[in-house]
N, C-alpha and C positions, 0 to 999 in steps of 0.2 A: 498838543494832541500826543498822548502817551502812547499810539500804535506808529507813529513816524519820527517823533522827536525823543532821543535819548535822555533826555533833562526831566522830561514831567514822569517818562517810565521810571527813571531814578528816584523821582520823587515819591510817587506810590510805594516804591520798595521802602523807601524810609519811613514812611508811615506806617508799614506794616512792622518795620524793627522796631521803631521807637514809640508808638503809641500802642499796637497790638501786641507787641512780642512774639509775631508770628514769623520768626526767622525763616522758613520754609517758604513761607507767599514772599517774603521780602527778597529772597535769594533768585526766586523766578523772575522778580522783574529787575534785578541789578544783572542778569544772564540776560533778560531780553533786553535791555537799555544797552549792553556791551554788544550784543548781536548788532546793532545798528552802528554804533561810533564806540568804539572803547575809549572811556574817560578815566583819567587816575582817581576823581572823587567817586565814582561808581565803584570802580576795583576795589578801592579803601572800604566802602561799605560792603562791599561783599566778602571781603576778607573779614569784618567784624560779626556780620552776621554768621557766619562758617565757625568763627572762635565760640560764639555763643551756643553753637550746635555742637561744640568740641569735636569738629572734623578740622583739625589742627593741618593736616596735609594740604587739603585742599585751601585753607584758608593762606598757608603759605605762598600758593602759586597765584591767587590774588593778590595778596601784598607785593609781592614781587613785582605784579604788572604794574601795580599802582605807584611803585617806585621808578620802574621803568618810565611810566609816564609823568614822572617829575612830581609827582604828590605826594610831599614829605611829609604829611604827617602818619604815612604807612610806615615811616620808618619807626614809630611808636609802635602802632600796632603789629610788628613784625616781630618785634621785642617781647610784645606782652604774648604773644603765640608760642614764640619759640620758649619764653619763660614757663609756661602751661605745660608744653612738652617736655620742662626740664632740662631743656638743652641751655644752660646757663651761660656759657662762655659766648654760644652764638646770640644769644639773647643782649646778651653786655654789648657786643659790637653795634647792633641796631640800636639800643639805648642811648650808645655815647654818641652816636650820629644823629638822633633826633635831638639831643640837648645840645650838641654843637651847631645844628641846623638854627634851630628855634628856641635855645634855651628853655627847653621842655623841663617844667619844675617835676612833674608827675615821674617824667623818664629818670630824673636826678634821684628822686625820692626809690624808686622800682631798684636800681642801680644798688641803693644804699640798702635797701632789703636783701639783694642778692647776696652782695659781698657779705652782709652782715649773718643772715641765718642759713645759706646755702654753702657759700664757699669760706667762711669764717675767717675773711680779708679785713680784719677791722680796720686797720688803717685806712685802705680804698671805701670801706661803708661809711666811715667819720667823714671822710672828704666829700662824698656823693650827697649825704645828709645836709650836711653843710651848703653845697650848693643849690640844694631845694629850698632850704630855708631861706637863701638868699634871692631866691627868684619869688618866694613869697607863699611858699606851698603850707598851708595850716598843718597838715595831716603829716608831715616831715618832723614838725617839734614834737608829736605825741611819739612817732616811730624813733626819732633819735632818742626821748628819754627812756624808751623801753631797752631801746641798744645799751645807753649807759647802764642802767639797772641790771638787765639781765646778763648782757655779754662783759660789759666791764666792772662790775661791781663797784660802780661811782655814784653813790645815791646823792651825793650832793649836786652832780654835775644833771643828773635824770631829774630831781626836783628841780631845778634852774629852768631846764626845757619843758618840763610839765606847767610849771608856772608862767610861762611866758605866754601859754596860750589859754588862760583862765580869762572869760569874759569875751573869747574873740568869735 
């Protein structure tokens, strides 16, 4: 019963978010669920809904709550919100924690992108793209190929990484 149990309330919020893309309505349900019992997963979903609504400061507070409640997936989400706010050094910290805890291949890829596109620290970008590829993230091959072509002007390596994902 969603009126008395936070888990069904959270699941209703999730349906609004993922099926209907009504993030405001989803957030109402997440807040309601939180009023019963704070749960890390619920706080994470609230952070995501607020990210989608571009209400980044609120998203950060919900992500912090999720992290405090030991919901490790919120480390990645916090990194993403901070990246969207262009707070790259803070985003790096959370993406690195996400990778360290869960071998999060998307976090590694996003670190590669931040170091390549935003901070122009190409050695670090290369390191993180390689870690993402080692964890099996297909999109990292494409990003790494673009990195070699545009940033390092190395079309031989760019071609090798582009070829690696043909038919995948």
